[in-house]
C-alpha positions as CSV (number, residue, x, y, z in Angstrom):
1,M,57.0,119.8,15.3
2,A,59.0,117.7,17.8
3,S,57.6,116.6,21.2
4,P,59.0,117.4,24.4
5,Q,61.9,115.4,25.6
6,V,60.8,113.9,29.5
7,S,63.3,113.9,32.1
8,P,64.3,110.6,33.2
9,R,63.3,109.5,37.0
10,P,66.5,107.9,38.4
11,P,67.1,111.3,41.0
12,R,64.1,109.7,42.8
13,R,65.2,107.0,43.5
14,R,68.7,107.9,44.4
15,A,66.8,110.0,47.0
16,R,65.0,107.1,48.5
17,L,68.4,105.3,48.4
18,S,69.8,107.5,50.6
19,V,67.6,107.5,52.6
20,G,67.5,103.9,53.4
21,A,71.5,104.0,53.6
22,A,71.0,107.0,55.9
23,V,68.7,104.7,58.4
24,I,70.4,101.6,58.2
25,L,73.9,103.4,58.8
26,A,72.4,104.9,61.8
27,L,71.0,101.5,63.3
28,V,74.4,100.0,63.0
29,V,75.7,103.0,65.0
30,L,73.5,102.6,67.4
31,S,74.0,98.9,67.8
32,A,77.8,99.5,68.7
33,A,77.6,101.6,70.7
34,V,74.6,100.1,73.0
35,G,77.2,96.6,72.5
36,F,80.0,98.8,73.5
37,G,78.1,99.9,76.5
38,I,77.5,96.6,77.7
39,L,80.8,95.5,77.2
40,R,82.1,98.1,79.4
41,G,79.1,97.5,81.8
42,Q,80.5,94.3,82.6
43,A,82.4,93.9,85.8
44,A,86.1,92.4,85.4
45,P,86.6,88.5,86.7
46,M,88.0,88.4,90.5
47,E,90.8,87.1,91.3
48,S,90.8,84.8,94.4
49,V,92.1,86.1,97.2
50,S,93.3,84.5,100.1
51,V,93.1,84.8,103.9
52,A,96.7,85.5,104.2
53,D,96.5,88.5,101.3
54,V,93.5,90.0,103.7
55,E,95.5,90.2,106.6
56,A,98.6,91.5,104.8
57,T,96.3,94.2,103.7
58,T,94.3,95.3,106.5
59,G,97.0,94.5,109.0
60,P,96.8,93.3,112.3
61,S,94.0,94.5,114.4
62,G,92.2,94.1,117.8
63,E,92.2,95.1,121.5
64,L,92.9,94.0,124.7
65,Y,91.8,95.1,128.2
66,V,93.8,96.0,131.2
67,H,92.8,96.4,134.9
68,V,94.8,99.3,136.2
69,L,94.9,99.8,139.9
70,G,96.6,101.6,142.9
71,A,98.8,105.1,142.3
72,V,97.1,106.6,138.9
73,E,94.7,109.0,138.8
74,K,91.5,106.9,137.5
75,P,92.0,103.4,138.2
76,G,89.5,101.0,136.3
77,L,89.2,98.9,133.2
78,Y,90.5,99.9,130.4
79,V,90.4,99.0,126.6
80,L,94.2,99.1,124.4
81,D,95.4,98.5,121.5
82,L,97.4,95.0,120.8
83,D,100.2,96.6,120.5
84,A,100.0,98.6,123.5
85,R,102.7,99.0,126.7
86,L,102.6,99.7,130.5
87,V,103.0,103.4,129.4
88,D,99.6,103.1,127.2
89,A,97.9,101.5,130.1
90,V,99.2,104.1,132.9
91,G,97.9,106.7,130.3
92,A,94.6,105.6,129.8
93,A,94.0,105.9,133.6
94,G,95.0,109.2,133.5
95,G,98.8,109.1,134.5
96,T,100.4,108.3,138.1
97,T,99.7,109.8,141.4
98,D,103.0,111.9,143.0
99,D,103.4,109.2,145.7
100,A,103.9,106.6,142.5
101,D,106.9,104.7,142.7
102,L,107.8,104.4,139.4
103,T,111.0,102.3,140.1
104,A,108.9,99.4,140.8
105,I,107.4,98.8,137.6
106,N,108.5,98.9,133.9
107,L,106.8,101.2,131.8
108,A,107.9,100.3,128.3
109,R,107.3,96.4,128.7
110,A,104.2,95.1,126.6
111,V,100.9,94.2,128.4
112,E,98.7,91.2,127.8
113,D,95.0,91.1,127.6
114,G,93.2,90.0,130.9
115,E,96.3,91.6,132.8
116,Q,95.8,93.3,136.1
117,I,98.3,96.2,136.5
118,L,99.3,97.3,140.2
119,V,100.9,100.9,140.4
120,P,102.9,100.9,144.2
121,T,103.3,103.7,146.3
122,V,106.6,104.8,147.6
123,G,107.5,103.0,150.6
124,A,104.2,101.8,151.6
125,P,103.5,98.3,149.4
126,T,100.6,96.8,149.7
127,A,99.8,93.1,150.7
128,A,97.7,93.0,146.7
129,S,101.5,94.6,145.1
130,P,103.6,91.8,143.4
131,G,107.1,91.6,145.5
132,A,105.5,93.2,148.9
133,A,107.8,92.1,151.9
134,T,106.2,90.5,154.8
135,P,107.2,91.9,158.4
136,G,110.8,91.2,159.0
137,D,111.7,90.0,155.6
138,T,115.2,91.4,154.9
139,R,115.7,89.6,151.4
140,I,116.2,92.3,148.7
141,D,113.3,92.4,146.0
142,L,115.0,91.9,142.9
143,N,112.0,93.6,140.9
144,A,112.6,96.7,143.2
145,A,116.3,97.2,144.2
146,D,118.7,99.7,143.1
147,Q,122.2,98.9,141.8
148,A,123.7,99.7,145.6
149,A,121.3,96.9,147.0
150,L,121.7,94.2,144.6
151,E,126.1,94.9,145.5
152,T,125.4,93.8,149.0
153,L,124.2,90.2,147.2
154,P,127.3,87.4,147.7
155,R,129.9,87.7,144.5
156,I,127.4,90.3,142.8
157,G,129.7,93.2,142.0
158,P,128.7,96.4,139.7
159,A,129.3,94.6,136.7
160,L,126.3,92.1,137.7
161,A,124.0,94.2,139.3
162,E,124.0,96.4,136.0
163,R,123.5,93.2,134.1
164,I,120.6,92.1,136.8
165,I,118.8,95.7,136.3
166,A,119.0,95.8,132.7
167,W,117.5,92.6,132.2
168,R,114.6,93.8,134.4
169,E,114.2,96.6,132.5
170,E,114.2,94.9,128.9
171,N,112.0,92.0,129.9
172,G,109.6,93.0,132.8
173,R,109.2,91.6,136.2
174,F,111.3,88.9,137.7
175,Q,108.3,86.1,137.8
176,S,110.5,83.6,140.2
177,V,114.2,83.3,141.6
178,D,115.1,81.1,138.8
179,D,114.6,84.3,135.9
180,L,118.0,85.2,137.3
181,L,119.6,82.3,135.2
182,A,118.9,84.1,132.4
183,V,120.9,87.6,133.2
184,P,124.5,86.9,131.4
185,G,127.1,86.0,133.9
186,I,124.9,84.2,136.6
187,G,124.8,80.2,136.9
188,E,123.5,77.9,139.0
189,K,126.1,78.0,141.7
190,L,126.2,82.0,141.6
191,L,122.2,81.8,142.1
192,E,122.4,79.1,145.0
193,G,124.8,81.2,146.9
194,M,122.2,84.4,146.4
195,R,118.9,82.5,146.6
196,D,118.2,82.8,150.3
197,G,119.1,86.6,150.2
198,V,116.7,87.9,147.3
199,R,112.8,87.6,146.7
200,V,109.9,88.4,143.6
């Protein structure tokens, strides 16, 4: 009688090999995942940034202080943006009163840090007001005169009077009589002929 055959044992060894391979594969995947996470977490190198780049990005910033007084609703010290104009300063002070003389100021001009802005009243300039006339002074105020008043000056016709007013509107107050030389058409000789009849 033949003895029964014994089945070989390799299948168990294969099972052990499969488990081992799975463990190794899992460790490889885990290592790869950790390594990928570390790489993703690293910050990219920063490029050097100059001061000019920062200024170009942020733009100009800052503020200026002005003292507004005279014919305004709320005289006082106000903080404005760097690009503010006179109209902004007057607006910050609550606007003008009913008796304000707006022909004596240029609302479109830019204001400067530390400036004192006086809004005069109609017909009643104060002693502190720029261009205030002293009693008996009949000279024409270059910063307040209209076209008709300017045309009373020697050799000043309608065209030159318009240019004087246009310059005043574009550049602000005349700081001195000599500023008339900046008006197109007014030279040294013309200025000397009218110097005694004007003031600022």
